[in-house]
Backbone as CSV, one residue per row, in Angstrom:
resi,resn,N_x,N_y,N_z,CA_x,CA_y,CA_z,C_x,C_y,C_z
1,MET,20.610,-15.465,-49.488,21.039,-14.188,-48.936,21.260,-14.280,-47.423
2,ASN,21.137,-15.460,-46.873,21.312,-15.607,-45.426,22.733,-15.324,-44.973
3,ASN,23.689,-15.540,-45.847,25.089,-15.399,-45.461,25.704,-14.126,-46.020
4,TRP,24.890,-13.114,-46.284,25.356,-11.841,-46.831,25.200,-10.761,-45.770
5,GLN,26.112,-9.771,-45.802,26.108,-8.692,-44.823,25.967,-7.332,-45.501
6,LYS,25.262,-6.439,-44.863,25.110,-5.079,-45.368,26.396,-4.309,-45.078
7,VAL,26.950,-3.666,-46.122,28.174,-2.893,-45.942,27.983,-1.418,-46.297
8,TYR,26.838,-1.083,-46.905,26.612,0.300,-47.299,25.113,0.545,-47.411
9,THR,24.682,1.741,-47.002,23.291,2.157,-47.101,23.247,3.561,-47.677
10,SER,22.297,3.808,-48.580,22.144,5.132,-49.186,20.679,5.381,-49.515
11,LEU,20.305,6.647,-49.503,18.976,7.041,-49.947,18.931,7.181,-51.461
12,ILE,20.121,7.208,-52.091,20.240,7.448,-53.528,20.706,6.166,-54.221
13,GLY,19.887,5.679,-55.153,20.164,4.403,-55.807,21.453,4.362,-56.583
14,HIS,21.791,5.438,-57.304,23.009,5.373,-58.116,24.268,5.344,-57.256
15,GLN,24.220,5.896,-56.041,25.379,5.785,-55.155,25.595,4.330,-54.742
16,ALA,24.530,3.633,-54.443,24.639,2.216,-54.092,25.182,1.414,-55.267
17,GLU,24.761,1.748,-56.479,25.260,1.048,-57.672,26.746,1.315,-57.892
18,ILE,27.203,2.533,-57.607,28.624,2.852,-57.727,29.433,2.036,-56.730
19,VAL,28.953,1.959,-55.487,29.638,1.157,-54.466,29.716,-0.295,-54.922
20,LYS,28.626,-0.820,-55.423,28.604,-2.197,-55.934,29.661,-2.378,-57.023
21,GLY,29.728,-1.446,-57.958,30.688,-1.534,-59.048,32.131,-1.507,-58.570
22,VAL,32.429,-0.643,-57.613,33.792,-0.563,-57.068,34.156,-1.883,-56.387
23,LEU,33.245,-2.418,-55.608,33.523,-3.689,-54.929,33.750,-4.807,-55.943
24,GLU,32.943,-4.832,-56.994,33.098,-5.877,-58.008,34.415,-5.753,-58.756
25,THR,34.927,-4.531,-58.954,36.234,-4.390,-59.608,37.356,-4.936,-58.739
26,HIS,37.103,-5.041,-57.438,38.071,-5.636,-56.512,37.819,-7.130,-56.307
27,GLY,36.909,-7.690,-57.083,36.650,-9.124,-57.007,35.695,-9.542,-55.906
28,ILE,34.963,-8.591,-55.342,34.016,-8.910,-54.280,32.603,-8.921,-54.873
29,PRO,31.900,-10.040,-54.809,30.517,-10.072,-55.296,29.651,-9.141,-54.439
30,ALA,28.776,-8.405,-55.084,27.920,-7.469,-54.353,26.561,-7.380,-55.036
31,VAL,25.539,-7.100,-54.233,24.194,-6.885,-54.767,23.603,-5.644,-54.109
32,VAL,22.714,-4.973,-54.832,21.994,-3.825,-54.285,20.564,-4.265,-54.010
33,MET,20.126,-4.045,-52.790,18.747,-4.343,-52.398,17.996,-3.030,-52.296
34,ASN,16.877,-2.938,-53.012,16.032,-1.752,-52.976,15.041,-1.906,-51.829
35,ARG,15.233,-1.118,-50.796,14.356,-1.160,-49.619,13.410,0.042,-49.600
36,LYS,13.207,0.651,-50.763,12.290,1.792,-50.860,10.864,1.297,-51.054
37,ASP,9.941,1.933,-50.389,8.529,1.638,-50.563,8.052,2.335,-51.832
38,SER,7.496,1.597,-52.752,7.114,2.173,-54.038,5.897,3.095,-53.936
39,SER,5.083,2.929,-52.935,3.888,3.765,-52.800,4.182,5.100,-52.125
40,TYR,4.992,5.056,-51.088,5.216,6.259,-50.283,6.607,6.856,-50.482
41,HIS,7.478,6.194,-51.204,8.817,6.691,-51.558,9.692,6.997,-50.347
42,PHE,9.622,6.185,-49.336,10.573,6.290,-48.243,11.342,4.981,-48.172
43,GLY,12.497,5.017,-47.558,13.339,3.836,-47.453,14.730,4.127,-47.972
44,HIS,15.457,3.078,-48.316,16.847,3.226,-48.710,17.285,2.062,-49.595
45,PHE,18.529,2.138,-50.051,19.172,1.075,-50.819,20.308,0.509,-49.977
46,GLU,20.482,-0.797,-50.023,21.555,-1.449,-49.279,22.473,-2.201,-50.241
47,VAL,23.771,-2.171,-49.950,24.739,-2.981,-50.688,25.137,-4.131,-49.773
48,LEU,24.979,-5.354,-50.284,25.292,-6.556,-49.514,26.433,-7.314,-50.166
49,VAL,27.280,-7.911,-49.326,28.382,-8.759,-49.804,28.370,-10.055,-48.996
50,PRO,29.007,-11.121,-49.527,29.128,-12.341,-48.727,29.820,-12.039,-47.398
51,ALA,29.390,-12.696,-46.345,29.918,-12.442,-45.004,31.440,-12.542,-44.944
52,ASP,32.024,-13.437,-45.721,33.482,-13.608,-45.714,34.219,-12.394,-46.255
53,ASN,33.541,-11.532,-47.014,34.166,-10.368,-47.624,33.826,-9.057,-46.921
54,THR,33.136,-9.114,-45.800,32.644,-7.909,-45.141,33.757,-6.943,-44.763
55,ILE,34.785,-7.409,-44.091,35.850,-6.525,-43.612,36.588,-5.894,-44.783
56,GLU,36.911,-6.680,-45.785,37.601,-6.150,-46.963,36.737,-5.119,-47.688
57,ALA,35.443,-5.392,-47.812,34.528,-4.465,-48.482,34.428,-3.148,-47.720
58,LEU,34.315,-3.200,-46.411,34.245,-1.979,-45.614,35.511,-1.146,-45.748
59,LYS,36.660,-1.805,-45.811,37.936,-1.088,-45.992,37.977,-0.405,-47.349
60,ILE,37.572,-1.112,-48.397,37.563,-0.531,-49.748,36.621,0.671,-49.790
61,ILE,35.454,0.540,-49.207,34.487,1.637,-49.205,35.063,2.856,-48.483
62,SER,35.673,2.650,-47.342,36.196,3.793,-46.575,37.414,4.421,-47.257
63,ASP,38.226,3.621,-47.956,39.434,4.142,-48.583,39.184,4.782,-49.950
64,GLU,38.196,4.281,-50.705,38.076,4.670,-52.102,36.810,5.436,-52.480
65,ILE,35.816,5.475,-51.604,34.534,6.072,-52.000,34.202,7.239,-51.092
66,ASN,33.925,8.381,-51.723,33.516,9.579,-50.995,32.563,10.357,-51.881
67,PHE,31.322,10.484,-51.487,30.312,11.160,-52.289,30.108,12.609,-51.876
68,LYS,30.964,13.142,-51.016,30.768,14.515,-50.535,31.480,15.516,-51.380
């Protein structure tokens, strides 16, 4: 995971999973990292992609994903 970059952060796990799925449909490998503390329930979820795909992933996220 040393060569992976964070491209999305959310407090809601299913939103991070949706972002991961959209990126994967575009051929970009993605993983969701759960950064929530299990005892106190604070933290977030991160979507990571290989560093070489960072710019493309950020463009896809900004163009295709809106949770509002």
